[in-house]
C-alpha positions in Angstrom: 81.0 -35.5 25.5 80.6 -34.7 29.0 82.8 -31.5 28.5 80.4 -30.3 25.7 77.3 -31.3 27.1 78.5 -29.1 30.4 79.0 -26.2 28.0 75.7 -26.5 26.2 74.2 -26.7 29.8 75.8 -23.4 30.5 75.1 -21.5 27.5 72.5 -18.8 27.7 72.8 -16.6 24.5 71.1 -18.3 21.5 74.4 -18.1 19.5 76.4 -19.8 22.3 73.4 -22.4 22.7 73.8 -23.1 18.7 77.6 -23.2 18.8 77.8 -25.6 21.9 75.0 -27.8 20.4 77.0 -28.3 17.1 80.1 -29.3 19.1 78.1 -31.9 21.2 76.2 -33.3 18.0 79.7 -33.6 16.4 81.2 -35.7 19.1 77.8 -37.7 19.6 78.2 -38.8 16.0 81.9 -39.6 16.6 80.9 -41.9 19.6 78.1 -43.5 17.3 80.4 -44.3 14.5 82.9 -45.8 16.6 80.3 -48.1 17.9 78.6 -49.1 14.4 75.7 -46.9 15.1 74.1 -45.2 12.1 71.9 -42.2 12.0 69.1 -44.7 10.8 69.5 -46.4 14.1 69.1 -43.0 16.1 66.1 -42.3 14.0 64.3 -45.6 15.1 65.4 -44.9 18.8 63.6 -41.6 18.2 60.6 -43.2 16.8 60.3 -45.5 19.8 60.5 -42.7 22.1 57.9 -40.7 20.3 55.7 -43.5 20.6 55.6 -43.2 24.2 52.4 -41.6 26.1 54.3 -40.7 29.2 57.6 -39.4 30.1 59.7 -39.4 33.2 60.5 -35.8 34.5 63.3 -33.8 32.8 65.1 -33.5 36.0 68.8 -34.1 36.4 69.9 -37.2 37.7 71.3 -37.3 41.6 74.8 -37.3 40.5 74.4 -33.9 38.7 72.2 -32.5 41.1 75.2 -32.6 43.6 77.3 -30.9 41.0 74.7 -28.0 40.3 74.2 -27.4 44.0 78.3 -26.8 44.4 78.2 -24.7 41.4 75.0 -22.3 41.6 73.8 -21.0 38.4 71.2 -18.5 37.4 67.8 -19.0 37.9 65.8 -20.8 35.4 62.0 -20.9 34.9 60.3 -23.8 36.5 59.6 -26.6 34.1 56.1 -27.9 33.8 55.4 -31.1 35.6 55.1 -34.0 33.4 53.2 -37.4 34.1 55.6 -39.8 35.0 55.5 -43.6 33.9 55.3 -46.3 36.4 58.7 -47.7 37.3 59.2 -51.3 36.0 59.2 -53.9 38.8 62.8 -54.4 40.3 62.7 -58.0 39.2 62.6 -57.0 35.5 65.7 -57.1 33.3 65.8 -55.0 30.3 66.4 -56.8 27.1 70.3 -56.4 26.2 70.8 -54.2 23.2 72.5 -57.0 21.6 69.5 -59.4 21.5 67.6 -60.6 18.3 64.5 -59.4 20.7 65.7 -55.7 21.1 63.0 -53.5 20.3 63.5 -51.6 17.0 65.0 -54.3 15.1 63.2 -54.2 11.9 63.3 -55.1 8.2 65.4 -52.7 5.7 62.9 -50.8 3.8 63.3 -50.3 -0.1 66.0 -47.5 -0.3 67.5 -48.0 3.0 71.1 -49.6 3.2 70.7 -53.3 4.1 73.3 -53.6 6.8 74.1 -55.6 9.9 74.2 -54.4 13.4 77.7 -53.6 14.6 79.2 -54.2 17.9 82.6 -53.7 19.4 83.5 -56.7 21.9 85.3 -54.4 24.2 82.3 -52.3 24.7 80.1 -55.1 25.7 78.9 -56.3 28.8 78.8 -59.9 30.0 75.2 -60.1 29.5 75.5 -58.5 26.1 77.9 -60.8 24.9 75.6 -63.7 26.1 72.8 -62.3 24.3 74.9 -62.2 21.0 75.4 -66.2 21.4 71.6 -66.9 21.6 69.4 -67.8 18.9 65.8 -66.6 18.4 63.6 -68.1 21.1 61.3 -70.6 19.9 57.9 -71.3 21.5 58.2 -75.0 21.7 55.3 -75.4 23.8 53.0 -73.9 21.3 54.4 -75.6 18.1 54.2 -78.9 20.0 50.4 -78.0 20.7 49.8 -77.6 17.0 51.7 -80.7 15.9 50.6 -83.4 18.1 46.7 -83.4 16.5 48.4 -84.0 13.3 50.5 -86.7 14.3 47.6 -88.2 16.2 45.5 -88.0 13.1 48.1 -89.7 11.0 48.7 -92.6 13.6 44.9 -93.0 13.8 43.6 -93.1 10.3 46.8 -93.4 8.0 46.8 -92.5 4.5 43.4 -90.7 5.2 44.9 -88.3 7.3 47.9 -87.8 5.1 45.6 -87.1 2.1 43.6 -84.6 4.2 46.4 -82.6 5.8 48.3 -82.2 2.3 44.9 -80.9 1.0 44.4 -78.6 3.9 48.1 -77.2 4.4 49.5 -77.7 0.8 46.1 -77.3 -1.5 46.9 -80.5 -3.3 44.8 -83.6 -3.7 46.8 -86.7 -4.0 46.2 -89.5 -6.2 48.7 -91.7 -4.4 50.5 -91.3 -1.0 53.4 -93.4 -2.1 55.4 -94.0 -5.1 57.1 -97.3 -5.4 60.6 -97.8 -7.1 61.4 -98.3 -10.0 60.4 -94.7 -10.4 59.3 -92.9 -13.9 62.0 -90.2 -14.1 61.4 -87.8 -16.5 64.2 -86.6 -18.8 66.2 -83.6 -17.6 68.3 -81.0 -19.3 71.9 -82.3 -20.0 73.4 -79.8 -17.9 71.4 -80.4 -14.8 71.9 -84.3 -15.1 75.6 -83.8 -15.3 75.7 -81.5 -12.4 73.7 -83.9 -10.0 76.0 -87.0 -11.3 79.1 -84.9 -10.6 77.8 -84.1 -7.1 76.6 -87.6 -6.5 80.1 -88.9 -7.5 81.9 -86.4 -4.9 79.5 -87.2 -2.2 79.7 -90.8 -2.7 83.4 -90.9 -2.7 83.6 -88.9 0.6 80.9 -90.7 2.3 82.5 -94.3 1.1 85.7 -93.3 3.0 83.9 -92.9 6.2 83.1 -96.5 6.4 84.8 -97.7 9.7 86.8 -100.9 9.8 85.7 -103.6 12.5 87.6 -103.7 15.7 89.2 -106.6 17.5 91.2 -106.5 20.6 92.5 -108.9 22.9 92.3 -107.1 26.1 94.1 -109.9 28.3 95.0 -113.5 27.3 92.0 -115.4 26.3 89.6 -112.3 26.2 88.8 -111.1 22.7 86.5 -108.0 22.2 85.5 -106.8 18.8 83.2 -104.2 17.6 81.4 -104.4 13.9 78.8 -102.2 12.3 75.5 -103.1 10.5 73.4 -100.6 8.6 70.1 -99.6 9.9 67.4 -101.3 8.0 64.8 -98.9 7.1 65.4 -95.2 7.0 63.3 -92.1 6.4 64.6 -89.2 4.6 63.0 -85.8 4.6 63.5 -83.4 1.6 61.8 -80.3 2.0 60.4 -78.7 -1.1 57.2 -78.3 -2.8 57.5 -75.2 -5.0 61.3 -75.2 -4.4 63.8 -77.7 -6.2 66.1 -79.3 -3.7 67.7 -82.4 -5.2 71.0 -81.5 -3.0 69.0 -82.4 0.3 68.1 -85.8 -1.5 71.6 -86.3 -2.3 73.1 -85.5 1.1 70.7 -87.8 2.9 70.4 -90.6 0.3 74.0 -91.0 -0.7 75.3 -91.9 2.9 72.2 -94.3 3.3 73.1 -96.0 0.3 76.8 -96.3 1.1 75.8 -97.6 4.6 73.8 -100.3 3.0 70.4 -99.6 4.4 67.9 -102.1 3.0 64.7 -99.7 2.8 65.4 -95.9 1.9 62.0 -94.2 2.4 62.2 -90.7 0.8 59.3 -88.1 1.9 59.1 -84.6 0.0 56.2 -82.2 -0.4 54.2 -82.6 -3.7 54.0 -79.9 -6.4 50.7 -78.2 -7.1 49.8 -81.2 -9.4 50.7 -83.8 -7.1 53.9 -84.7 -8.7 57.4 -85.2 -7.6 60.0 -82.6 -8.6 62.0 -84.4 -11.4 65.3 -83.5 -10.2 64.5 -85.0 -6.9 62.9 -87.9 -8.6 66.1 -88.4 -10.2 68.3 -88.4 -7.1 66.0 -91.1 -5.6 66.6 -93.3 -8.4 70.4 -92.8 -8.2 70.3 -93.4 -4.5 68.5 -96.6 -4.7 65.2 -95.2 -2.6 62.5 -97.8 -2.3 59.6 -95.5 -2.0 58.8 -91.8 -2.2 56.0 -90.5 0.4 54.4 -87.4 -1.8 53.8 -85.6 1.4 55.4 -82.9 3.5 55.3 -81.3 7.1 54.4 -82.9 10.1 52.0 -85.7 8.5 54.9 -87.0 6.3 57.1 -87.5 9.3 54.3 -89.0 11.3 53.8 -91.3 8.5 57.1 -92.7 8.3 57.4 -92.8 12.1 54.3 -94.9 12.7 53.5 -96.3 9.0 50.4 -96.3 7.3 48.5 -98.4 4.9 51.1 -97.5 2.1 54.0 -95.9 4.1 56.6 -98.2 5.3 57.4 -97.6 8.9 61.1 -96.8 9.3 63.5 -97.1 12.2 65.2 -93.6 11.9 64.3 -90.4 10.2 66.8 -87.9 8.9 66.7 -84.5 7.3 66.0 -80.6 7.8 62.8 -78.9 7.9 60.9 -76.1 9.5 59.9 -76.0 13.2 56.8 -78.1 12.6 59.0 -80.8 11.1 61.4 -80.7 13.8 58.6 -80.8 16.4 57.0 -83.9 15.0 60.5 -85.5 14.6 61.1 -84.9 18.4 57.4 -86.2 19.2 57.9 -89.5 17.6 61.4 -89.9 19.0 60.0 -89.5 22.6 57.1 -91.9 21.8 58.0 -95.5 22.9 55.3 -96.8 20.6 56.9 -95.1 17.5 60.3 -96.9 18.1 62.1 -94.6 15.8 65.4 -92.4 16.1 66.0 -89.2 14.5 69.3 -87.5 13.4 69.3 -84.4 15.3 67.1 -81.4 16.5 67.3 -78.4 13.9 66.7 -74.4 13.7 67.0 -71.9 11.2 70.3 -72.0 9.0 73.4 -70.0 10.2 76.7 -69.0 9.0 79.6 -67.4 11.1 82.4 -65.9 8.9 85.9 -65.0 10.5 87.6 -62.0 8.3 90.7 -59.9 8.8 92.7 -57.4 6.8 93.3 -59.9 4.1 89.7 -60.6 3.2 88.3 -60.1 0.1 85.3 -57.8 0.9 83.3 -59.1 -2.0 83.9 -62.7 -1.1 82.9 -62.2 2.5 79.6 -60.3 1.5 78.7 -63.1 -0.8 79.1 -65.7 1.8 77.1 -63.8 4.3 74.3 -63.3 1.7 74.3 -66.9 0.5 73.0 -68.0 3.7 70.9 -64.7 4.6 68.7 -65.9 1.5 67.7 -69.1 3.1 64.9 -67.3 5.2 63.9 -64.3 7.3 65.1 -66.2 10.3 68.8 -67.1 9.1 71.3 -66.3 11.5 74.3 -64.3 9.8 77.4 -63.4 12.0 80.5 -61.8 10.8 83.5 -61.6 13.2 85.6 -58.6 12.0 89.3 -59.2 13.4 91.1 -56.2 13.7 89.6 -54.7 10.7 89.7 -50.7 10.1 86.6 -48.6 9.8 87.4 -48.3 6.1 87.8 -52.2 5.8 84.5 -52.9 7.6 82.9 -50.4 5.5 83.8 -52.0 2.4 82.2 -55.2 3.4 79.0 -53.3 4.4 79.1 -51.7 1.0 79.5 -55.0 -0.8 76.5 -56.7 1.3 74.2 -53.7 0.4 75.3 -53.7 -3.3 75.1 -57.6 -3.9 71.9 -58.0 -1.7 69.9 -55.3 -3.8 70.7 -57.3 -7.1 69.3 -60.8 -5.5 65.9 -62.1 -6.8 65.3 -62.8 -2.9 66.1 -59.3 -1.6 62.9 -58.9 0.2 64.2 -61.9 2.4 67.6 -60.5 2.8 66.1 -57.1 4.0 64.6 -59.1 7.1 67.4 -61.5 8.0 70.6 -59.0 7.5 69.2 -56.3 9.9 68.7 -59.2 12.6 72.4 -60.2 12.1 75.4 -58.8 13.5 79.1 -58.1 13.0 81.3 -58.0 16.2 84.4 -56.3 16.1 87.1 -58.3 17.7 90.9 -57.3 18.3 92.3 -60.7 16.7 91.7 -63.8 14.9 92.5 -65.7 18.3 89.3 -63.7 19.8 87.4 -64.5 17.0 88.0 -68.2 17.2 87.0 -68.0 21.1 83.8 -66.5 20.1 83.0 -69.0 17.4 83.5 -71.9 19.5 81.0 -70.5 22.1 78.6 -69.7 19.5 79.1 -73.2 17.7 77.7 -72.2 14.2 76.4 -74.6 11.7 78.6 -73.1 8.9 82.1 -71.7 9.9 83.9 -69.6 7.1 87.5 -68.8 7.7 88.4 -65.7 5.4 91.6 -64.8 7.5 95.2 -65.3 6.7 96.7 -68.5 7.5 93.0 -70.0 7.6 94.2 -73.6 7.4 96.2 -73.1 10.6 92.9 -72.1 12.4 91.3 -75.4 11.7 93.0 -76.7 14.8 91.4 -74.3 17.0 88.0 -75.2 15.8 86.1 -77.0 18.7 82.5 -76.4 17.9 81.2 -76.2 14.1 79.0 -78.2 11.9 81.5 -77.8 8.9 84.4 -75.6 8.3 85.1 -73.6 5.0 88.6 -72.8 4.8 90.1 -70.0 2.8 88.9 -67.5 0.4 88.2 -70.2 -2.4 86.1 -72.4 -0.2 82.6 -70.8 -0.3 79.9 -72.6 1.6 77.7 -73.1 -1.7 80.5 -75.8 -2.6 79.7 -77.8 0.6 75.9 -77.2 0.1 76.1 -79.1 -3.5 79.0 -80.8 -4.5 82.5 -80.8 -2.8 81.5 -84.2 -1.0 80.7 -82.9 2.5 77.3 -83.1 4.1 75.1 -80.2 4.0 72.7 -81.4 6.7 74.3 -79.9 9.7 73.7 -79.1 13.5 72.2 -75.5 14.0 71.2 -73.6 16.8 74.3 -74.2 18.6 73.8 -78.1 18.7 77.2 -78.5 17.1 78.5 -78.6 20.7 77.3 -82.2 20.9 76.2 -83.3 17.4 77.7 -84.1 14.3 76.4 -83.5 10.7 74.7 -86.3 8.9 77.3 -88.7 7.8 77.8 -92.2 7.0 77.6 -93.3 10.6 74.4 -91.6 10.8 73.0 -94.7 9.0 74.8 -97.6 10.9 74.8 -98.9 14.4 77.8 -100.5 16.0 77.6 -103.8 17.8 80.1 -105.4 20.1 81.2 -108.9 20.7 83.3 -110.9 23.1 84.8 -114.5 23.1 86.6 -116.0 26.0 88.3 -119.1 26.0 88.4 -121.3 29.1 91.6 -119.8 30.2 90.3 -116.3 29.5 87.4 -117.1 31.9 90.0 -118.2 34.4 91.9 -114.9 34.2 88.9 -112.8 34.5 86.8 -114.5 37.0 88.1 -113.3 40.2 87.6 -109.6 39.0 84.0 -110.3 37.8 83.0 -112.1 40.7 84.4 -109.6 43.2 82.5 -106.6 41.4 79.4 -108.8 41.3 79.7 -109.3 45.2 80.2 -105.4 45.7 77.0 -104.7 43.7 75.2 -107.7 45.3 74.0 -109.5 42.2 74.5 -112.9 43.2 73.1 -114.5 40.1 76.0 -112.5 38.1 78.7 -113.9 40.5 77.2 -117.5 40.2 77.1 -117.4 36.2 81.0 -117.2 36.6 81.5 -119.6 39.5 79.4 -122.3 37.9 81.6 -122.3 35.0 84.7 -122.3 36.9 83.5 -125.4 38.8 82.9 -127.3 35.3 86.4 -126.2 34.4 88.2 -127.9 37.6 
């Protein structure tokens, strides 16, 4: 590139300029192709430059000026002076080109290829790699500012606020805020009922196997420690929906609560336009033994379950996915000691990370990327191309575009896929290292010897192993739970499981001899901490034994 650019700079005759410009353009396109940059990307960059009102002068940079002075050339006509743009403050750092915030990232227009951004790991700076690990920045302060009045209103006026807010946000006038069991479940198509029954059986079987046995250990003679579990008595389950039909979310939350033995299961879901509950969700609520259904969604539903209203039972823990307003309401309630409520985990946009190598089926890989991309414009989709050739990666890109173009939700995919990225890495080992740093919600292993890679997984919500394990199966019916940590929270959170709905209690029982055996240890540590009453509680019993 430098050689061709120098030859173009030296050219004087029109024919020579055209010849050297052609060479430079050729090698510039080779450079673009090597780094996954398309002509559309270049066009967008030119568009952004065109919008600028001012330019810096077209003078050579200092390192080229020195070379020019060493090799004098023919005098050129002076260039007109251009108005210069003010230099940015020294403390400003340009947004890395890998960031979701990078300028120029826009939805693919009809007729344009629907494709991910492509980067090569060996061409990234440390800052650019870190930018790839980041999720979109959420203005939590602004969201909390909007949600707090909703929570306060429900806390102050209860059902009246739930009705008013549902009318305002959903355009629905509620006859009743709560439906009580037994529910009037309408008839479902036999095929739909059978599918729900099969999914219920699989999820129930897997979550039943998670029930932990009680633990009993004699730590020293006469000192017995034990641990036992008890179900959380009252739980609230948030099922997103409204116009959508999401019985799977009701299953994933309701089944482990049922298996755990929760006494009161309150399900909340946005109503349909006529104020009713989606029949499939109503059927699942019946199967999991829900005691009540709150016919409201959003922050108002979370607040109603957290604080209780005239008709909505107060719960002890709230679980379930939702948008940023639902998440904000959950976190507000959890941090309010007056609510005395826990939540399952923070949540963000849904996401998937796929590892593919030369053995991968391009159509399978593309289908998994798109099954996540269709969730919403903010869905996070990542492909790690481990040692793929240009042709193999191009095959996946072609499949993404072809399959996306046939989807009913193609307009959503046109927004989410351009914000997503493919990272070319040299090996599966490098892919696993990046995946663990990214900590995805869903991790799909499309590579050879995928099962062996499970041992290398450190951070992930759920793993889908091999070419015949699509994420869709975990979303609906394999048995695992689809309510998973997003936004990198799989570093420290687990997905919803049976343990989500239980708490563990410990106990200890000491015999007289056991107390005598441990007494000196306890009294010595109490003296070190200068807690005399603690020491005395043991000493007084020792005197009684003598």
